[in-house]
Each structure stands twice: as structure tokens, then as C-alpha cells.
Rosetta silent file (secondary structure, phi, psi, omega in degrees, C-alpha in Angstrom):
SEQUENCE: XXXXXXXXXXXXXXXXXXXXXXXXXXXXXXXXXXXXXXXXXXXXXXXXXXXXXXXXXXXXXXXXXXXXXXXXXXXXXXXXXXXXXXXXXXXXXXXXXXXXXXXXXXXXXXXXXXXXXXXXXXXXXXXXXXXXXXXX
SCORE:     score description
SCORE:     0.000 S_00000001
   1 L     0.000  -42.942  179.733    0.000    0.000    0.000 S_00000001
   2 H   -63.676  -39.934  179.007    2.811    2.423    0.860 S_00000001
   3 H   -64.051  -42.049  178.471    4.538    1.635   -2.448 S_00000001
   4 H   -62.010  -43.098  179.024    1.304    2.262   -4.349 S_00000001
   5 H   -65.590  -38.478 -179.465    0.823    5.576   -2.563 S_00000001
   6 H   -65.866  -36.130  179.286    4.454    6.561   -3.243 S_00000001
   7 H   -68.039  -21.368  177.939    4.062    5.930   -6.979 S_00000001
   8 L   -99.868   12.911  174.306    1.167    8.384   -6.971 S_00000001
   9 L    83.067   17.866  179.121    3.131   11.073   -5.135 S_00000001
  10 L   -92.083  132.423  178.397    1.713   10.525   -1.634 S_00000001
  11 L  -123.009  129.941  179.409    4.081   11.042    1.260 S_00000001
  12 L   -93.407  129.379  177.848    3.225   10.043    4.835 S_00000001
  13 L  -124.576  124.266 -177.643    4.478   12.363    7.574 S_00000001
  14 L  -110.165  149.357  175.536    4.026   11.332   11.206 S_00000001
  15 L   -86.956  153.396  178.901    4.319   13.438   14.328 S_00000001
  16 L   -65.011  150.805  176.389    6.695   12.303   17.083 S_00000001
  17 L   -60.316  146.760  178.582    5.204   10.298   19.959 S_00000001
  18 L    57.458   32.281  177.523    4.050   12.362   22.944 S_00000001
  19 L  -134.374   63.757 -176.458    4.228   15.586   20.936 S_00000001
  20 H   -64.154  -20.753  179.619    0.616   16.544   20.223 S_00000001
  21 H   -66.875  -14.722  174.656    1.619   20.174   19.724 S_00000001
  22 H   -76.982  -17.590 -173.105    3.117   19.057   16.376 S_00000001
  23 L   -78.664  -20.790  177.456   -0.360   17.977   15.262 S_00000001
  24 L    68.717 -129.912 -172.345   -1.882   21.415   14.898 S_00000001
  25 H   -63.245  -41.147 -176.210   -5.581   21.609   14.121 S_00000001
  26 H   -69.880  -32.489  176.471   -6.447   17.925   14.364 S_00000001
  27 H   -70.988  -32.653  175.383   -4.846   17.619   17.786 S_00000001
  28 H   -64.466  -38.995  177.999   -6.770   20.696   18.902 S_00000001
  29 H   -66.081  -38.022  177.780   -9.981   18.978   17.789 S_00000001
  30 H   -65.288  -41.425  179.015   -9.020   15.852   19.750 S_00000001
  31 H   -61.769  -44.874  178.726   -8.338   17.970   22.841 S_00000001
  32 H   -64.052  -43.198 -179.484  -11.740   19.658   22.584 S_00000001
  33 H   -62.886  -42.111  177.846  -13.470   16.301   22.001 S_00000001
  34 H   -61.488  -45.222 -179.357  -11.789   14.741   25.066 S_00000001
  35 H   -61.172  -46.583 -178.406  -12.788   17.698   27.217 S_00000001
  36 H   -68.665  -34.944  178.455  -16.402   17.616   26.008 S_00000001
  37 H   -65.750  -45.033  178.443  -16.619   13.827   26.371 S_00000001
  38 H   -62.387  -41.018  178.415  -15.412   13.936   29.963 S_00000001
  39 H   -67.338  -37.242 -179.655  -17.862   16.737   30.686 S_00000001
  40 H   -69.053  -38.430  179.509  -20.729   14.858   28.992 S_00000001
  41 H   -70.596  -39.846  178.281  -20.082   11.668   30.955 S_00000001
  42 L    60.267 -128.674 -177.539  -19.799   13.557   34.218 S_00000001
  43 L  -102.134   14.945 -179.565  -20.150   11.265   37.215 S_00000001
  44 L   -66.702  138.590  175.927  -22.078    8.516   35.386 S_00000001
  45 L   -95.883  109.425 -175.465  -20.854    4.986   36.059 S_00000001
  46 L  -109.736  146.873  172.675  -20.701    3.280   32.664 S_00000001
  47 L   -78.550  169.729  179.510  -19.909   -0.295   31.731 S_00000001
  48 H   -60.723  -42.303  179.946  -17.243   -0.995   29.115 S_00000001
  49 H   -64.462  -39.120  178.903  -19.906   -1.681   26.466 S_00000001
  50 H   -67.026  -42.751  178.471  -21.724    1.560   27.245 S_00000001
  51 H   -65.397  -39.611  176.813  -18.500    3.560   27.089 S_00000001
  52 H   -60.458  -43.015  179.171  -17.588    1.848   23.810 S_00000001
  53 H   -61.546  -41.203  179.307  -20.978    2.807   22.343 S_00000001
  54 H   -66.940  -44.247 -178.858  -20.470    6.428   23.368 S_00000001
  55 H   -64.744  -38.261  176.996  -16.914    6.571   22.001 S_00000001
  56 H   -63.448  -41.278  178.089  -18.051    5.091   18.663 S_00000001
  57 H   -65.785  -40.576  177.178  -20.769    7.744   18.414 S_00000001
  58 H   -62.688  -41.692  177.766  -18.242   10.478   19.276 S_00000001
  59 H   -60.248  -42.457  177.998  -15.939    9.088   16.594 S_00000001
  60 H   -63.351  -40.089  178.504  -18.758    9.271   14.050 S_00000001
  61 H   -63.974  -45.041 -179.233  -19.476   12.868   15.038 S_00000001
  62 H   -66.492  -36.893 -177.329  -15.805   13.851   14.695 S_00000001
  63 H   -78.443   -5.969  176.092  -15.411   12.060   11.372 S_00000001
  64 L   -98.514    5.066  174.269  -18.362   13.893    9.830 S_00000001
  65 L   -64.483  134.145 -178.235  -16.741   17.294   10.225 S_00000001
  66 E   -68.768  137.912  174.802  -16.403   18.805    6.753 S_00000001
  67 E   -92.118  -48.907 -178.313  -12.914   18.969    5.278 S_00000001
  68 E  -151.660  148.605  177.402  -13.788   20.844    2.107 S_00000001
  69 E   -74.162  145.205  179.532  -16.941   21.867    0.282 S_00000001
  70 L   -74.750  -36.680 -177.395  -17.783   19.882   -2.836 S_00000001
  71 L  -144.810  166.699  176.735  -19.057   22.933   -4.694 S_00000001
  72 L   -89.549   -0.801  178.642  -19.474   26.674   -4.199 S_00000001
  73 L   -69.963  117.744 -177.579  -23.241   26.358   -4.704 S_00000001
  74 L   -68.802  -16.402  178.882  -24.827   27.354   -1.344 S_00000001
  75 L   -80.461  -13.931  179.907  -27.882   25.170   -2.051 S_00000001
  76 L   -99.462  108.596 -171.521  -25.726   22.019   -2.063 S_00000001
  77 L   -93.164   -3.265 -179.295  -24.998   21.217    1.576 S_00000001
  78 L   -72.225  136.752  176.623  -22.904   18.056    1.106 S_00000001
  79 E  -133.260  153.096  178.269  -19.239   18.418    2.035 S_00000001
  80 E   -78.516  130.358  178.396  -16.361   15.970    1.920 S_00000001
  81 E  -124.503  172.981  177.981  -15.470   14.695    5.378 S_00000001
  82 H   -65.847  -23.255  175.813  -12.977   12.170    6.697 S_00000001
  83 H   -63.873  -35.416  176.586  -15.891    9.699    6.869 S_00000001
  84 H   -62.637  -38.462 -178.920  -16.054    9.824    3.067 S_00000001
  85 H   -74.695  -30.905 -178.603  -12.383    8.839    2.922 S_00000001
  86 H   -85.066  -46.638 -172.891  -12.772    6.063    5.513 S_00000001
  87 H  -110.992   -9.516 -178.506  -16.136    4.547    4.645 S_00000001
  88 L    80.410    5.897 -179.228  -16.846    5.976    1.218 S_00000001
  89 L  -158.754  173.105  176.811  -20.019    7.635    2.473 S_00000001
  90 L   -75.896  134.428  173.072  -21.352    9.898    5.186 S_00000001
  91 L   -99.967  138.029  175.662  -21.586    8.332    8.626 S_00000001
  92 L   173.008   91.791  165.952  -24.171    9.844   10.780 S_00000001
  93 L  -111.848  112.648  179.835  -26.746    8.857   13.228 S_00000001
  94 L   -80.019  152.962  179.060  -27.250   11.801   15.516 S_00000001
  95 L   -59.792  146.519  177.761  -28.332   11.190   19.097 S_00000001
  96 L   -61.936  150.301 -176.151  -32.093   11.178   19.632 S_00000001
  97 L   -79.750  144.704  173.469  -33.556   14.479   20.728 S_00000001
  98 L    50.444   64.397  173.446  -34.594   15.197   24.315 S_00000001
  99 L   -91.042  137.587 -177.651  -33.560   12.085   26.197 S_00000001
 100 L   -70.471  143.273  172.641  -34.213   12.304   29.926 S_00000001
 101 L   -83.701  137.697 -178.853  -31.270   12.479   32.285 S_00000001
 102 L  -134.192  155.570  173.097  -31.303    9.742   34.887 S_00000001
 103 L   -76.910  155.481 -174.165  -29.223    8.725   37.890 S_00000001
 104 L  -103.752   30.523  177.357  -27.202    5.543   37.371 S_00000001
 105 L   -90.692  117.208  174.271  -28.122    3.671   40.588 S_00000001
 106 L    50.390   58.883 -175.321  -29.547    0.166   39.916 S_00000001
 107 L   -92.130  147.741  173.644  -30.841    0.949   36.441 S_00000001
 108 L   -77.639  175.043  179.708  -32.810   -1.333   34.144 S_00000001
 109 H   -61.691  -40.970  178.706  -31.710   -1.909   30.559 S_00000001
 110 H   -63.396  -42.456  178.998  -34.054    0.781   29.305 S_00000001
 111 H   -66.699  -36.383  177.341  -32.747    3.223   31.886 S_00000001
 112 H   -64.598  -41.568  178.512  -29.128    2.351   30.979 S_00000001
 113 H   -62.336  -40.965  177.906  -29.938    3.016   27.314 S_00000001
 114 H   -63.985  -38.004  177.910  -31.462    6.374   28.286 S_00000001
 115 H   -62.869  -48.470  179.375  -28.324    7.199   30.296 S_00000001
 116 H   -62.523  -41.877  178.508  -26.040    6.390   27.346 S_00000001
 117 H   -64.073  -37.834  178.076  -28.312    8.339   24.989 S_00000001
 118 H   -65.926  -39.745  177.242  -28.281   11.330   27.335 S_00000001
 119 H   -63.087  -44.708  178.201  -24.458   11.291   27.418 S_00000001
 120 H   -60.234  -43.100 -179.377  -24.375   11.175   23.600 S_00000001
 121 H   -64.965  -42.148  177.969  -26.857   14.037   23.399 S_00000001
 122 H   -61.770  -41.909  178.280  -24.844   16.157   25.871 S_00000001
 123 H   -63.426  -47.291 -177.942  -21.682   15.547   23.836 S_00000001
 124 H   -59.147  -45.340 -179.361  -23.434   16.365   20.557 S_00000001
 125 H   -62.115  -45.780  179.645  -24.910   19.601   21.929 S_00000001
 126 H   -66.245  -43.859 -179.173  -21.581   20.731   23.375 S_00000001
 127 H   -63.487  -42.988  179.994  -19.617   19.709   20.277 S_00000001
 128 H   -59.916  -45.173  179.620  -22.034   21.494   17.961 S_00000001
 129 H   -61.921  -49.344 -178.471  -21.744   24.692   19.997 S_00000001
 130 H   -64.407  -44.072 -175.384  -17.903   24.517   20.158 S_00000001
 131 H   -67.460  -43.900  179.735  -17.476   23.511   16.506 S_00000001
 132 H   -63.575  -37.409  177.573  -19.761   26.194   15.125 S_00000001
 133 H   -66.843  -33.213 -179.868  -17.967   28.847   17.161 S_00000001
 134 H   -72.889  -16.789 -179.516  -14.595   27.624   15.827 S_00000001
 135 L   -81.460  -14.437 -177.219  -15.777   28.110   12.232 S_00000001
 136 L   -75.669    0.000    0.000  -16.238   31.869   12.644 S_00000001
């Protein structure tokens, strides 16, 4: 794969380990996402599967950020994102709207699902606010 990429003029450049300041914009986005994820989870006690589900949803949200517009036509809202490069299509199931917040003491499966959905919704709301402000 590397040889194929090299024949087409692609060069891979990696940042040194433990040097996120070399990463620039993408490392800044990771820092913001970590901060918002920790804030969204708060004091909830999540199982490994629940945390995995949340992290996968966060990954989908981050990978749908637009890289470049496809056209200058303002009526065409599709933009190329890293999800297009990874999956060949847009990834995107947004968290359901208005999920109730619940305490995580002795919860049933439905209540656990609501807790995970509420964490996803809190992350999405915070990320949307932060991301839109960064575009100005």
C-alpha cells in the first residue's frame, strides 16, 4: 500500500510520539473532544460496552466534520469529510432528541440506554456549539 501511494506522489508524515503540539488543528480537535466527552459523561458509572458505544458515536461525530466543500453552490450542503475517505459515504446517526437524564443507581436496561443516549446528546450539543464557534 505504501509503495502504491508513493508511486502516486503521496508522502506520509508522522508526528513524534508524545508531541501533540506538532499535530496542529487535528490535535486541537481531539483535545476539545476529550474535554467535552469527559464533561458529557460527568459522574455517570458506565460499563465498558456503554462507554464503547459512546466513544463510537463520538468518533462518528468527529469524522463527519467537513474537510472541504464539494461545490461553491450554497444550495448544495454536502461536504467531503474524513468519513467519506474512511467509509466511502457519510456516517451519521445523531443522538435522539430530548432524552431524559437519569441517575445511574440500579438501572434497568431501558434506563441504561437512556443514560447512554443522554451522554451522547450532551456531547453532541456541546460539540455542535464549540465547533460552530470555531468556524467563525
